[in-house]
DRENDO-1510 file (C-alpha; in Angstrom, 1 decimal, always signed):
<recs>
REC; n; res; u; v; w
REC; 1; MET; +88.9; +75.8; +144.0 .
REC; 2; LYS; +89.0; +79.0; +142.0 .
REC; 3; TYR; +92.2; +81.1; +142.1 .
REC; 4; LYS; +92.0; +84.9; +142.6 .
REC; 5; MET; +94.5; +86.9; +140.6 .
REC; 6; LEU; +95.4; +90.6; +140.4 .
REC; 7; ILE; +96.5; +91.9; +137.0 .
REC; 8; ILE; +98.6; +95.1; +136.8 .
REC; 9; ASN; +99.4; +96.8; +133.5 .
REC; 10; LEU; +101.0; +100.3; +133.5 .
REC; 11; GLY; +101.0; +102.5; +130.4 .
REC; 12; SER; +102.3; +106.0; +129.8 .
REC; 13; THR; +99.1; +107.7; +130.9 .
REC; 14; SER; +97.1; +104.9; +132.5 .
REC; 15; THR; +97.2; +102.3; +135.3 .
REC; 16; LYS; +95.1; +99.3; +134.4 .
REC; 17; ILE; +94.2; +96.7; +136.9 .
REC; 18; ALA; +91.9; +93.7; +136.8 .
REC; 19; VAL; +90.7; +91.0; +139.1 .
REC; 20; TYR; +90.1; +87.4; +137.8 .
REC; 21; ASN; +88.6; +84.4; +139.5 .
REC; 22; ASP; +90.3; +81.8; +137.3 .
REC; 23; LEU; +89.5; +83.3; +133.9 .
REC; 24; GLU; +86.3; +85.1; +134.9 .
REC; 25; GLU; +86.9; +88.8; +134.9 .
REC; 26; LYS; +85.3; +90.2; +138.1 .
REC; 27; PHE; +86.7; +93.7; +138.0 .
REC; 28; LYS; +88.6; +95.9; +135.6 .
REC; 29; VAL; +89.5; +99.6; +135.6 .
REC; 30; SER; +91.8; +101.9; +133.6 .
REC; 31; ILE; +92.8; +104.8; +135.8 .
REC; 32; LYS; +93.7; +107.8; +133.6 .
REC; 33; HIS; +96.5; +110.1; +134.6 .
REC; 34; SER; +96.5; +113.7; +133.3 .
REC; 35; GLN; +99.7; +115.4; +132.0 .
REC; 36; ASP; +99.4; +117.8; +135.0 .
REC; 37; GLU; +99.5; +114.8; +137.4 .
REC; 38; LEU; +102.5; +113.2; +135.8 .
REC; 39; SER; +104.5; +116.4; +135.0 .
REC; 40; ARG; +105.5; +116.8; +138.7 .
REC; 41; PHE; +107.6; +113.6; +138.5 .
REC; 42; HIS; +111.1; +113.9; +137.2 .
REC; 43; ASP; +111.0; +110.4; +135.7 .
REC; 44; ILE; +108.8; +107.3; +135.7 .
REC; 45; TRP; +110.5; +105.8; +138.7 .
REC; 46; GLU; +109.3; +108.7; +140.9 .
REC; 47; GLN; +105.7; +107.6; +139.9 .
REC; 48; ASN; +106.0; +104.5; +142.0 .
REC; 49; ASP; +104.2; +105.6; +145.2 .
REC; 50; PHE; +101.6; +107.6; +143.2 .
REC; 51; ARG; +100.7; +104.7; +141.0 .
REC; 52; LYS; +100.7; +102.2; +143.9 .
REC; 53; GLU; +98.3; +104.4; +145.9 .
REC; 54; LYS; +95.9; +104.5; +142.9 .
REC; 55; ILE; +95.9; +100.7; +142.7 .
REC; 56; LEU; +95.4; +100.2; +146.4 .
REC; 57; ARG; +92.6; +102.8; +146.5 .
REC; 58; ALA; +90.8; +101.2; +143.6 .
REC; 59; LEU; +90.9; +97.7; +145.2 .
REC; 60; LYS; +89.7; +99.0; +148.5 .
REC; 61; GLU; +86.9; +101.0; +147.0 .
REC; 62; ASN; +85.7; +97.9; +145.2 .
REC; 63; GLY; +85.9; +95.6; +148.3 .
REC; 64; TYR; +89.1; +93.7; +147.5 .
REC; 65; ASN; +91.7; +92.8; +150.1 .
REC; 66; LEU; +95.2; +91.9; +148.8 .
REC; 67; LYS; +95.6; +89.1; +151.3 .
REC; 68; ASP; +92.9; +87.2; +149.5 .
REC; 69; PHE; +94.8; +87.0; +146.2 .
REC; 70; ASN; +96.7; +83.9; +145.1 .
REC; 71; CYS; +98.9; +85.6; +142.6 .
REC; 72; ILE; +99.8; +89.0; +141.1 .
REC; 73; ALA; +100.6; +89.1; +137.4 .
REC; 74; CYS; +102.2; +92.2; +135.8 .
REC; 75; ARG; +103.0; +93.2; +132.2 .
REC; 76; GLY; +106.7; +92.6; +131.6 .
REC; 77; GLY; +109.3; +95.3; +131.8 .
REC; 78; ASN; +112.4; +96.0; +129.8 .
REC; 79; VAL; +114.7; +93.2; +130.8 .
REC; 80; LYS; +117.4; +91.3; +128.9 .
REC; 81; PRO; +116.3; +89.2; +126.0 .
REC; 82; VAL; +114.7; +86.0; +127.3 .
REC; 83; PRO; +112.9; +83.0; +125.9 .
REC; 84; SER; +109.1; +83.0; +125.8 .
REC; 85; GLY; +107.3; +81.9; +129.0 .
REC; 86; THR; +106.2; +82.8; +132.5 .
REC; 87; TYR; +108.8; +84.3; +134.9 .
REC; 88; LEU; +108.8; +84.9; +138.7 .
REC; 89; VAL; +109.5; +88.6; +139.2 .
REC; 90; ASN; +112.6; +88.8; +141.4 .
REC; 91; GLU; +115.2; +91.3; +142.6 .
REC; 92; LYS; +117.6; +90.5; +139.7 .
REC; 93; MET; +114.9; +91.4; +137.2 .
REC; 94; LEU; +114.1; +94.6; +139.0 .
REC; 95; VAL; +117.8; +95.6; +138.9 .
REC; 96; ASP; +117.9; +95.2; +135.1 .
REC; 97; ILE; +114.6; +97.1; +134.7 .
REC; 98; ARG; +115.8; +100.0; +136.8 .
REC; 99; SER; +119.2; +100.1; +134.9 .
REC; 100; GLU; +117.4; +101.3; +131.7 .
REC; 101; LYS; +119.9; +99.2; +129.8 .
REC; 102; TYR; +117.2; +97.5; +127.8 .
REC; 103; GLY; +114.9; +100.5; +127.5 .
REC; 104; VAL; +112.4; +102.4; +129.6 .
REC; 105; HIS; +108.7; +101.9; +129.9 .
REC; 106; PRO; +106.1; +102.5; +132.7 .
REC; 107; SER; +105.5; +98.8; +132.8 .
REC; 108; GLY; +108.8; +98.6; +134.7 .
REC; 109; VAL; +107.3; +100.6; +137.5 .
REC; 110; GLY; +104.4; +98.1; +137.4 .
REC; 111; ASN; +106.9; +95.2; +138.0 .
REC; 112; ILE; +108.3; +97.1; +141.0 .
REC; 113; ILE; +104.9; +97.8; +142.5 .
REC; 114; ALA; +103.7; +94.2; +142.0 .
REC; 115; PHE; +106.9; +92.9; +143.6 .
REC; 116; GLU; +106.5; +95.2; +146.6 .
REC; 117; LEU; +102.9; +94.2; +147.1 .
REC; 118; GLY; +103.7; +90.5; +146.7 .
REC; 119; LYS; +106.5; +90.8; +149.3 .
REC; 120; THR; +104.2; +92.6; +151.8 .
REC; 121; TYR; +101.3; +90.1; +151.5 .
REC; 122; GLY; +103.3; +86.9; +150.7 .
REC; 123; ILE; +101.9; +86.5; +147.2 .
REC; 124; PRO; +103.8; +85.1; +144.3 .
REC; 125; VAL; +104.4; +87.7; +141.4 .
REC; 126; ILE; +104.8; +86.6; +137.8 .
REC; 127; THR; +105.1; +88.2; +134.4 .
REC; 128; ALA; +104.9; +86.5; +131.0 .
REC; 129; ASP; +106.2; +86.9; +127.5 .
REC; 130; PRO; +107.9; +90.2; +128.3 .
REC; 131; PRO; +108.4; +92.7; +125.4 .
REC; 132; VAL; +112.0; +91.5; +124.8 .
REC; 133; THR; +111.0; +87.8; +124.4 .
REC; 134; ASP; +113.7; +86.5; +122.1 .
REC; 135; GLU; +113.0; +83.5; +119.8 .
REC; 136; LEU; +114.7; +85.1; +116.8 .
REC; 137; CYS; +116.5; +82.7; +114.5 .
REC; 138; SER; +120.2; +83.5; +114.1 .
REC; 139; LEU; +119.8; +85.1; +110.6 .
REC; 140; ALA; +117.2; +87.6; +111.9 .
REC; 141; LYS; +119.8; +89.1; +114.3 .
REC; 142; TYR; +122.0; +90.5; +111.6 .
REC; 143; SER; +121.6; +94.3; +111.2 .
REC; 144; GLY; +124.1; +95.1; +108.5 .
REC; 145; ILE; +126.5; +96.8; +110.9 .
REC; 146; LYS; +128.7; +94.4; +112.9 .
REC; 147; GLU; +128.4; +96.6; +116.1 .
REC; 148; ILE; +124.6; +96.4; +116.0 .
REC; 149; THR; +122.6; +93.3; +116.7 .
REC; 150; ARG; +118.9; +93.2; +115.9 .
REC; 151; ILE; +116.7; +92.4; +118.9 .
REC; 152; SER; +113.0; +91.7; +119.3 .
REC; 153; SER; +111.2; +94.2; +121.4 .
REC; 154; GLY; +107.4; +94.7; +121.1 .
REC; 155; HIS; +104.1; +93.1; +121.9 .
REC; 156; ALA; +105.2; +89.6; +122.6 .
REC; 157; LEU; +102.5; +89.0; +125.2 .
REC; 158; ASN; +99.7; +89.6; +122.8 .
REC; 159; GLN; +101.6; +88.1; +119.9 .
REC; 160; LYS; +101.9; +84.8; +121.6 .
REC; 161; ARG; +98.4; +84.8; +123.1 .
REC; 162; THR; +96.8; +85.7; +119.7 .
REC; 163; ALA; +98.8; +82.9; +118.0 .
REC; 164; ARG; +97.6; +80.3; +120.5 .
REC; 165; LYS; +94.0; +81.6; +120.3 .
REC; 166; ILE; +93.8; +81.5; +116.5 .
REC; 167; ALA; +95.4; +78.1; +116.4 .
REC; 168; ASN; +92.8; +76.8; +118.8 .
REC; 169; GLU; +89.9; +78.4; +116.8 .
REC; 170; LEU; +91.2; +76.7; +113.7 .
REC; 171; GLY; +91.3; +73.3; +115.5 .
REC; 172; LYS; +95.1; +73.1; +115.3 .
REC; 173; LYS; +98.1; +73.4; +117.6 .
REC; 174; TYR; +100.3; +76.6; +117.7 .
REC; 175; ASP; +103.4; +74.4; +117.5 .
REC; 176; ASP; +102.2; +72.9; +114.2 .
REC; 177; MET; +101.4; +76.2; +112.4 .
REC; 178; ASN; +103.2; +79.0; +110.6 .
REC; 179; LEU; +101.5; +82.4; +111.4 .
REC; 180; ILE; +102.1; +86.1; +110.8 .
REC; 181; ILE; +100.7; +88.2; +113.7 .
REC; 182; ALA; +100.4; +92.0; +113.3 .
REC; 183; HIS; +99.8; +93.9; +116.5 .
REC; 184; LEU; +98.4; +97.2; +115.5 .
REC; 185; GLY; +98.5; +99.6; +118.4 .
REC; 186; GLY; +100.4; +102.7; +119.5 .
REC; 187; GLY; +103.4; +100.7; +118.3 .
REC; 188; ILE; +103.1; +98.2; +115.5 .
REC; 189; SER; +104.9; +94.8; +115.6 .
REC; 190; VAL; +104.8; +92.1; +113.0 .
REC; 191; GLY; +105.9; +88.6; +114.1 .
REC; 192; ALA; +106.8; +85.6; +111.9 .
REC; 193; HIS; +105.8; +82.5; +114.0 .
REC; 194; GLU; +107.2; +79.2; +112.8 .
REC; 195; LYS; +106.0; +76.1; +114.6 .
REC; 196; GLY; +105.5; +77.8; +118.0 .
REC; 197; ARG; +108.5; +80.1; +117.8 .
REC; 198; MET; +108.5; +83.8; +116.9 .
REC; 199; ILE; +111.6; +83.6; +114.6 .
REC; 200; ASP; +111.5; +87.2; +113.3 .
REC; 201; PHE; +110.0; +90.2; +115.0 .
REC; 202; ASN; +110.7; +94.0; +114.5 .
REC; 203; ASN; +111.9; +96.2; +117.4 .
REC; 204; ALA; +108.6; +98.0; +117.8 .
REC; 205; LEU; +109.8; +99.8; +121.0 .
REC; 206; ASP; +112.5; +101.7; +119.1 .
REC; 207; GLY; +110.2; +102.3; +116.0 .
REC; 208; ASP; +111.6; +99.6; +113.7 .
REC; 209; GLY; +109.3; +98.4; +111.0 .
REC; 210; SER; +106.1; +100.2; +109.9 .
REC; 211; PHE; +105.4; +103.6; +111.2 .
REC; 212; SER; +102.6; +103.6; +113.7 .
REC; 213; PRO; +100.5; +106.1; +115.7 .
REC; 214; GLU; +103.5; +107.0; +117.9 .
REC; 215; ARG; +106.6; +105.4; +116.2 .
REC; 216; ALA; +108.5; +106.6; +113.2 .
REC; 217; GLY; +109.2; +103.2; +111.8 .
REC; 218; THR; +112.3; +102.2; +109.8 .
REC; 219; LEU; +113.8; +105.5; +108.5 .
REC; 220; PRO; +116.2; +106.4; +105.6 .
REC; 221; ALA; +119.5; +106.0; +107.4 .
REC; 222; GLY; +121.4; +108.8; +105.8 .
REC; 223; ASP; +118.7; +111.4; +106.4 .
REC; 224; LEU; +118.4; +110.3; +110.0 .
REC; 225; ILE; +122.1; +110.6; +110.6 .
REC; 226; ARG; +122.3; +114.0; +109.1 .
REC; 227; MET; +119.3; +115.1; +111.2 .
REC; 228; CYS; +121.0; +113.8; +114.3 .
REC; 229; PHE; +124.1; +115.8; +113.6 .
REC; 230; SER; +122.4; +119.0; +112.3 .
REC; 231; GLY; +122.8; +120.6; +115.7 .
REC; 232; LYS; +119.0; +121.3; +115.9 .
REC; 233; TYR; +118.1; +118.5; +118.2 .
REC; 234; THR; +119.4; +116.8; +121.4 .
REC; 235; GLU; +119.7; +113.1; +121.7 .
REC; 236; LYS; +116.5; +113.0; +123.8 .
REC; 237; GLU; +114.6; +115.1; +121.3 .
REC; 238; MET; +115.6; +112.7; +118.5 .
REC; 239; ILE; +114.6; +109.6; +120.5 .
REC; 240; LYS; +111.2; +111.3; +121.1 .
REC; 241; LYS; +110.9; +111.9; +117.4 .
REC; 242; ILE; +111.3; +108.2; +116.8 .
REC; 243; LYS; +109.1; +106.9; +119.6 .
REC; 244; GLY; +106.4; +109.1; +121.0 .
REC; 245; ASN; +106.2; +111.8; +118.4 .
REC; 246; GLY; +106.7; +109.7; +115.3 .
REC; 247; GLY; +104.2; +108.2; +112.8 .
REC; 248; LEU; +100.7; +109.7; +113.0 .
REC; 249; MET; +101.8; +112.1; +115.7 .
REC; 250; SER; +104.4; +113.5; +113.4 .
REC; 251; TYR; +102.1; +113.8; +110.4 .
REC; 252; LEU; +98.7; +114.5; +112.0 .
REC; 253; GLY; +99.4; +115.6; +115.6 .
REC; 254; THR; +97.4; +112.7; +117.0 .
REC; 255; ASN; +98.0; +109.1; +118.0 .
REC; 256; SER; +94.3; +108.2; +117.9 .
REC; 257; GLY; +93.0; +106.1; +115.0 .
REC; 258; LEU; +89.5; +107.1; +115.9 .
REC; 259; GLU; +90.5; +110.8; +115.6 .
REC; 260; VAL; +92.0; +110.1; +112.2 .
REC; 261; GLU; +88.8; +108.3; +111.1 .
REC; 262; LYS; +86.8; +111.3; +112.2 .
REC; 263; ARG; +89.0; +113.6; +110.1 .
REC; 264; ILE; +88.7; +111.3; +107.1 .
REC; 265; LYS; +84.9; +111.3; +107.4 .
REC; 266; ASN; +85.0; +115.1; +107.4 .
REC; 267; GLY; +86.8; +115.1; +104.1 .
REC; 268; ASP; +90.5; +115.4; +105.2 .
REC; 269; GLU; +92.3; +113.8; +102.2 .
REC; 270; TYR; +95.7; +114.2; +103.8 .
REC; 271; ALA; +94.6; +112.2; +106.8 .
REC; 272; LEU; +93.3; +109.6; +104.4 .
REC; 273; GLU; +96.6; +109.3; +102.6 .
REC; 274; VAL; +98.7; +109.2; +105.8 .
REC; 275; PHE; +96.4; +106.5; +107.2 .
REC; 276; GLU; +96.6; +104.4; +104.1 .
REC; 277; ALA; +100.4; +104.8; +104.0 .
REC; 278; MET; +100.6; +103.3; +107.4 .
REC; 279; ALA; +98.5; +100.3; +106.2 .
REC; 280; PHE; +100.8; +100.1; +103.1 .
REC; 281; GLN; +103.9; +99.8; +105.4 .
REC; 282; VAL; +102.2; +97.2; +107.6 .
REC; 283; SER; +101.4; +95.2; +104.5 .
REC; 284; LYS; +105.1; +95.4; +103.4 .
REC; 285; GLU; +106.1; +94.0; +106.9 .
REC; 286; ILE; +103.7; +91.2; +106.5 .
REC; 287; GLY; +105.1; +90.4; +103.1 .
REC; 288; ALA; +108.6; +90.4; +104.5 .
REC; 289; ALA; +107.5; +88.0; +107.2 .
REC; 290; ALA; +106.0; +85.7; +104.6 .
REC; 291; ALA; +109.4; +85.6; +102.9 .
REC; 292; VAL; +111.0; +84.6; +106.2 .
REC; 293; LEU; +108.5; +81.7; +106.4 .
REC; 294; LYS; +109.3; +80.8; +102.7 .
REC; 295; GLY; +105.7; +81.5; +101.7 .
REC; 296; LYS; +104.4; +78.7; +103.9 .
REC; 297; VAL; +101.9; +80.7; +105.9 .
REC; 298; ASP; +98.7; +79.2; +107.4 .
REC; 299; ALA; +97.1; +82.4; +108.5 .
REC; 300; ILE; +97.7; +86.2; +109.0 .
REC; 301; VAL; +96.1; +87.7; +112.1 .
REC; 302; LEU; +95.5; +91.4; +112.8 .
REC; 303; THR; +95.2; +92.3; +116.5 .
REC; 304; GLY; +95.6; +95.4; +118.7 .
REC; 305; GLY; +93.4; +98.4; +119.0 .
REC; 306; LEU; +93.6; +99.5; +115.4 .
REC; 307; ALA; +92.2; +96.1; +114.3 .
REC; 308; TYR; +88.8; +97.5; +115.3 .
REC; 309; LEU; +89.0; +99.9; +112.4 .
REC; 310; SER; +87.6; +98.2; +109.3 .
REC; 311; ARG; +88.9; +100.9; +106.9 .
REC; 312; PHE; +92.5; +100.3; +108.1 .
REC; 313; THR; +92.3; +96.5; +108.2 .
REC; 314; ASN; +90.6; +96.3; +104.8 .
REC; 315; TRP; +93.6; +98.1; +103.2 .
REC; 316; ILE; +95.9; +95.5; +104.8 .
REC; 317; LYS; +93.7; +92.6; +103.7 .
REC; 318; GLU; +93.6; +93.8; +100.1 .
REC; 319; ARG; +97.4; +93.7; +99.9 .
REC; 320; THR; +98.1; +90.5; +101.9 .
REC; 321; LYS; +95.2; +88.1; +101.4 .
REC; 322; PHE; +97.1; +86.5; +98.5 .
REC; 323; ILE; +99.6; +85.2; +101.1 .
REC; 324; ALA; +97.1; +83.4; +103.4 .
REC; 325; PRO; +93.6; +83.9; +105.0 .
REC; 326; VAL; +93.5; +87.1; +107.1 .
REC; 327; TYR; +91.7; +86.9; +110.5 .
REC; 328; LEU; +90.8; +89.7; +112.9 .
REC; 329; CYS; +91.5; +89.4; +116.7 .
REC; 330; PRO; +91.1; +93.0; +117.8 .
REC; 331; GLY; +92.2; +94.4; +121.1 .
REC; 332; GLU; +95.4; +94.3; +123.1 .
REC; 333; ASN; +94.3; +91.3; +125.2 .
REC; 334; GLU; +97.1; +91.8; +127.7 .
REC; 335; MET; +95.1; +91.5; +130.8 .
REC; 336; VAL; +93.4; +88.2; +130.0 .
REC; 337; SER; +96.8; +86.9; +128.6 .
REC; 338; LEU; +98.4; +87.6; +132.0 .
REC; 339; ALA; +95.5; +85.9; +133.8 .
REC; 340; GLU; +95.9; +82.8; +131.6 .
REC; 341; SER; +99.6; +82.7; +132.3 .
REC; 342; ALA; +99.0; +83.1; +136.1 .
REC; 343; LEU; +96.4; +80.4; +136.1 .
REC; 344; ARG; +98.6; +77.9; +134.3 .
REC; 345; TYR; +101.3; +78.7; +136.9 .
REC; 346; LEU; +99.0; +78.3; +139.9 .
REC; 347; LYS; +97.5; +75.0; +138.5 .
REC; 348; GLY; +101.0; +73.6; +137.9 .
REC; 349; GLU; +100.4; +73.4; +134.2 .
REC; 350; GLU; +103.4; +75.7; +133.5 .
REC; 351; LYS; +106.5; +76.0; +135.7 .
REC; 352; ALA; +107.6; +79.6; +136.2 .
REC; 353; LYS; +111.2; +80.3; +135.0 .
REC; 354; LYS; +113.8; +82.0; +137.1 .
REC; 355; TYR; +115.2; +85.2; +135.6 .
</recs>
């Protein structure tokens, strides 16, 4: 018997859905939403019905009936820090997502939509390795200010999936390896994986670590404080500077690596330097992760959308290859990762945890 699974992944300006029969992708679409469409909503929660209707229409137009699915899997929302694994989406999880206590992201709306569809059609709904997956060792949680505890918040889903994939390709077990995984996307996260656990991981959601296409990265604290109290910016404007308008957006006015490549090819030396500076900072994060692992690193893996850009990955390789062999596993891989988790759950190979 093959299991039919619906995968839902909501981003800031897109609604991605896919249909899998076991691990065979049968249908996939990324529905783009214009700024004009989204601007009529006061916040992301008001987008619920709009996004749900888009999902239902796409399924109907392509001949799919929700009652035929065995499971719905959605990208994790901003919930309290939890161990790695597969979780049943429940009311308690949705309450925490809606509270915004742990951050705000459109993926939270995806969780609500998936739960509502599952309830209507009697289908189990799962998520896996949410962004706040917490396997940090105790030392990694110290920030330097007693009132602030470092948390992990980033691309845990692709981090864990990429780690398992590269271990399998190398003929080893993830639980037996030390890996450094760098997810290079709109946000950039670097994880130190020790014997199957991600023991250190930057808070990519809030812009910690390297600057990225949309995140400011770790900033000079004094200058940041003075900027906050300058009277020129509101709290929301400062948060937007850190996540959304930071990094490449701040320097170059674009979050597209392909656009930056185009400018470089046209002779833009400033774009070249900014792009290399981002690779420089990623390399520093990888070096720090190597120190966390005491230099015992089996492999470094570059993943995410920017891993398709050889100029960018070559800069990182040049600075980090002395640590361990560097492998490429480009793409976000979130849809297939969710499908893999759903299939393990449906086959009874992994028991879903209760939030």
